N, C-alpha and C positions, 0 to 999 in steps of 0.2 A: 699248102697251096690250095687245097679244096676249101678250107675255111676262108681264106682270103678271097677266093672267087665265088664264095657263097654256094658251093656245090655239095654241102654235107649230105643232102638227101640222096645223093648218088653213090655213097660209100658202099652200100650193100651190093649194088650192081657191079661196081668196080671190083670189089673183092671177089665176087662170083666169076667174073670174066678172067681175073688174074688166076684163079684156081683152075679154070677150064684151060687156059693157055699153058699153065705149068703141067697139068695132066697130059695135054697133047704132046708137049716136049718130052715128057717122061714115058710116053706110050702107055699111059694108065687111064683106065675108065672108072669113074665113080659109080657104084651100084648101091641101090637101096633095096634090101631084101626084107620082106615082111612075111612072117609065117604065123600060122594059127597057134603053134606051140613053140617053145624054145627048142632050137635045133641043137643036136649033139655036135661036138667038135668035128667028129668024123663026117657028118652030113654037111657041115659048113664047108669043110675042105673039098669034099666031092663036088658040091655045088659051085665053088669058086673055080675048080678045074674046068668044069663044063662051060662056065661063063667066059673064062679066059680063052678057051678054044673057040667059042662062038664069036667073041668080039675081036679076037686076035690081039688083045692087049692084056696087060696085067690089071687085075680088078682090085679096086680099093673099096671094100664093102662097109656098109652100116647095116646092122641087123636090128629088126624090131619085131615085136610080137603083137598080133591083133587077133584075139579070140573070135571076133565076129566073122573071120574068114572061114570058120568051121574046120577046115583042113586045107592042106596044100600051101603054096607060096605064091607071092606076087613079087616079081623082080623088075626093077626099073634101072636100065643102063642108058644114060643119056636120054634120048627121046623115045627109046624103045621100051615097051612094057610087055612082059610075059606074065600072063595071069593064069595060074594053074590052081586057083582057089576053088573050093567046093561051093562057096557062096556064089561065085560068078557062074559056075556050071549049073547050079540049081536055078538061078535067074534066067539063064538061057533056055533051059528045059521048060520052065514055066512059060516063057514067051512063046516057044514053039507050040506047046500044048494049047495055049490060049488062041493062037492064030489058026490052028486046025479046027477048033470048035466053033469059030466064028463063021 
């Protein structure tokens, strides 16, 4: 039907919306978790428990490693971002120090 109506360009958006609706029906939230180093299985499970408690939903995670974070984790659940990375903390500290010297 999409091909017949020449709507192939919308397939990615349609699929994303379908996944969002399915997750809502299942009371599941997709989470993207990026850490500076590979998390142990124990740390992953503990983090998932905290995220489930905060969101009130079962969490479906994807884990990534980004060494540029230096330390900590960045969690994205829906439109919420929890940034506990050392990289961001250092940038914030630098900004504060620069504003006080001006």
